[in-house]
TORVO-832432 format. One record per residue (C-alpha): z, x, y; residue number from 1. Coordinates in pm, whole numbers, plus 50000, padded with zeros to 5 digits. Example, Ala and Ser with C-alpha at 12.3 -4.5 7.8 and 13.67 -1.06 7.14 Angstrom:
! TORVO-832432
<atom Z="50780" X="51230" Y="49550" k="1"/>
<atom Z="50714" X="51367" Y="49894" k="2"/>
***
This chain:
! TORVO-832432
<atom Z="87817" X="26293" Y="53816" k="1"/>
<atom Z="87607" X="26187" Y="54155" k="2"/>
<atom Z="87287" X="26282" Y="54152" k="3"/>
<atom Z="87340" X="26515" Y="54461" k="4"/>
<atom Z="87607" X="26746" Y="54259" k="5"/>
<atom Z="87364" X="26787" Y="53949" k="6"/>
<atom Z="87009" X="26845" Y="54166" k="7"/>
<atom Z="87269" X="27135" Y="54381" k="8"/>
<atom Z="87386" X="27269" Y="54039" k="9"/>
<atom Z="86996" X="27293" Y="53927" k="10"/>
<atom Z="86891" X="27457" Y="54234" k="11"/>
<atom Z="87189" X="27762" Y="54234" k="12"/>
<atom Z="87169" X="27808" Y="53866" k="13"/>
<atom Z="87227" X="28216" Y="53775" k="14"/>
<atom Z="86987" X="28124" Y="53467" k="15"/>
<atom Z="86676" X="27890" Y="53546" k="16"/>
<atom Z="86759" X="27743" Y="53234" k="17"/>
<atom Z="86707" X="27351" Y="53369" k="18"/>
<atom Z="86475" X="27201" Y="53597" k="19"/>
<atom Z="86433" X="26838" Y="53728" k="20"/>
<atom Z="86148" X="26639" Y="53713" k="21"/>
<atom Z="86141" X="26336" Y="53885" k="22"/>
<atom Z="86471" X="26216" Y="53799" k="23"/>
<atom Z="86495" X="26337" Y="53525" k="24"/>
<atom Z="86696" X="26708" Y="53399" k="25"/>
<atom Z="86548" X="26891" Y="53140" k="26"/>
<atom Z="86577" X="27217" Y="52926" k="27"/>
<atom Z="86311" X="27482" Y="53102" k="28"/>
<atom Z="86263" X="27691" Y="52737" k="29"/>
<atom Z="86233" X="27388" Y="52502" k="30"/>
<atom Z="86471" X="27594" Y="52286" k="31"/>
<atom Z="86495" X="27371" Y="51993" k="32"/>
<atom Z="86378" X="27000" Y="52026" k="33"/>
<atom Z="85973" X="26930" Y="52088" k="34"/>
<atom Z="85944" X="26890" Y="52430" k="35"/>
<atom Z="85610" X="26784" Y="52640" k="36"/>
<atom Z="85704" X="27080" Y="52900" k="37"/>
<atom Z="85382" X="27271" Y="52989" k="38"/>
<atom Z="85428" X="27659" Y="53022" k="39"/>
<atom Z="85117" X="27757" Y="53173" k="40"/>
<atom Z="84959" X="28052" Y="52953" k="41"/>
<atom Z="84940" X="28386" Y="53109" k="42"/>
<atom Z="84658" X="28567" Y="53143" k="43"/>
<atom Z="84751" X="28903" Y="53203" k="44"/>
<atom Z="85133" X="28931" Y="53060" k="45"/>
<atom Z="85286" X="29300" Y="53162" k="46"/>
<atom Z="85211" X="29571" Y="52941" k="47"/>
<atom Z="85488" X="29592" Y="52736" k="48"/>
<atom Z="85764" X="29262" Y="52697" k="49"/>
<atom Z="86129" X="29353" Y="52531" k="50"/>
<atom Z="86345" X="29178" Y="52341" k="51"/>
<atom Z="86710" X="29259" Y="52158" k="52"/>
<atom Z="86802" X="29147" Y="51811" k="53"/>
<atom Z="87118" X="29247" Y="51538" k="54"/>
<atom Z="86995" X="29575" Y="51345" k="55"/>
<atom Z="87015" X="29329" Y="51034" k="56"/>
<atom Z="86737" X="29099" Y="51201" k="57"/>
<atom Z="86529" X="29425" Y="51269" k="58"/>
<atom Z="86435" X="29417" Y="50918" k="59"/>
<atom Z="86322" X="29113" Y="50892" k="60"/>
<atom Z="86095" X="29117" Y="51219" k="61"/>
<atom Z="85987" X="29467" Y="51085" k="62"/>
<atom Z="85835" X="29267" Y="50761" k="63"/>
<atom Z="85772" X="28944" Y="50929" k="64"/>
<atom Z="85690" X="28939" Y="51256" k="65"/>
<atom Z="85928" X="28774" Y="51531" k="66"/>
<atom Z="85890" X="28373" Y="51485" k="67"/>
<atom Z="86086" X="28129" Y="51688" k="68"/>
<atom Z="86333" X="28098" Y="51440" k="69"/>
<atom Z="86548" X="27798" Y="51529" k="70"/>
<atom Z="86381" X="27790" Y="51912" k="71"/>
<atom Z="86027" X="27629" Y="52004" k="72"/>
<atom Z="85933" X="27926" Y="52135" k="73"/>
<atom Z="86024" X="28331" Y="52078" k="74"/>
<atom Z="86206" X="28434" Y="52387" k="75"/>
<atom Z="86063" X="28781" Y="52556" k="76"/>
<atom Z="86195" X="28980" Y="52870" k="77"/>
<atom Z="86042" X="29124" Y="53123" k="78"/>
<atom Z="86308" X="29376" Y="53082" k="79"/>
<atom Z="86473" X="29632" Y="52902" k="80"/>
<atom Z="86834" X="29509" Y="53081" k="81"/>
<atom Z="86769" X="29122" Y="53066" k="82"/>
<atom Z="86671" X="29179" Y="52643" k="83"/>
<atom Z="86979" X="29383" Y="52615" k="84"/>
<atom Z="87195" X="29154" Y="52788" k="85"/>
<atom Z="87062" X="28846" Y="52534" k="86"/>
<atom Z="87059" X="29090" Y="52271" k="87"/>
<atom Z="87474" X="29132" Y="52324" k="88"/>
<atom Z="87525" X="28777" Y="52225" k="89"/>
<atom Z="87442" X="28846" Y="51884" k="90"/>
<atom Z="87562" X="29271" Y="51778" k="91"/>
<atom Z="87731" X="29469" Y="51936" k="92"/>
<atom Z="87493" X="29770" Y="51945" k="93"/>
<atom Z="87133" X="29560" Y="51927" k="94"/>
<atom Z="86827" X="29679" Y="51848" k="95"/>
<atom Z="86571" X="29681" Y="52189" k="96"/>
<atom Z="86195" X="29592" Y="52087" k="97"/>
<atom Z="85938" X="29690" Y="52287" k="98"/>
<atom Z="85603" X="29408" Y="52242" k="99"/>
<atom Z="85270" X="29535" Y="52254" k="100"/>
<atom Z="85136" X="29254" Y="52492" k="101"/>
<atom Z="84792" X="29381" Y="52482" k="102"/>
<atom Z="84779" X="29443" Y="52103" k="103"/>
<atom Z="84922" X="29100" Y="52013" k="104"/>
<atom Z="84687" X="28951" Y="52256" k="105"/>
<atom Z="84440" X="29087" Y="52043" k="106"/>
<atom Z="84575" X="28906" Y="51753" k="107"/>
<atom Z="84532" X="28573" Y="51940" k="108"/>
<atom Z="84859" X="28542" Y="52020" k="109"/>
<atom Z="84942" X="28360" Y="52382" k="110"/>
<atom Z="85182" X="28443" Y="52605" k="111"/>
<atom Z="85350" X="28145" Y="52894" k="112"/>
<atom Z="85588" X="28161" Y="53158" k="113"/>
<atom Z="85972" X="28065" Y="53098" k="114"/>
<atom Z="86086" X="28197" Y="53420" k="115"/>
<atom Z="86111" X="28464" Y="53602" k="116"/>
<atom Z="86226" X="28716" Y="53334" k="117"/>
<atom Z="86133" X="28486" Y="53044" k="118"/>
<atom Z="85792" X="28529" Y="52811" k="119"/>
<atom Z="85716" X="28246" Y="52569" k="120"/>
<atom Z="85516" X="28297" Y="52238" k="121"/>
<atom Z="85455" X="28172" Y="51934" k="122"/>
<atom Z="85507" X="28424" Y="51744" k="123"/>
<atom Z="85449" X="28837" Y="51755" k="124"/>
<atom Z="85304" X="29016" Y="51483" k="125"/>
<atom Z="85511" X="29302" Y="51324" k="126"/>
<atom Z="85229" X="29576" Y="51374" k="127"/>
<atom Z="85256" X="29470" Y="51785" k="128"/>
<atom Z="85668" X="29557" Y="51810" k="129"/>
<atom Z="85833" X="29875" Y="51787" k="130"/>
<atom Z="86226" X="29970" Y="51842" k="131"/>
<atom Z="86388" X="30226" Y="52072" k="132"/>
<atom Z="86566" X="30440" Y="51874" k="133"/>
***
């Protein structure tokens, strides 16, 4: 594929999953590989962020908090709608989780910009998470 074609595909992607840095292309979020991607720490994240998960996983999250599992970061959405779109990839009826960012920051959790609609973090303690019923 020609360089101009790759650049055009990245420039017009519907989700900001890839980025071009110099003459290289890479994943924007560092999904599973440890990369040298600098994600700027968000000093004041939105008061609530969202994550949707399967009902089965919710039980584990309630006890252990939200972990990145096979990814490098926990991905949190800035809108409930976006979280539910992602959650439906894992369950027909996902559980919508609300993350209290002020409480999490009080535990030392740092939030990083992933994209316009995704905030990244290393971990969210269980007592900072509530589920919509």
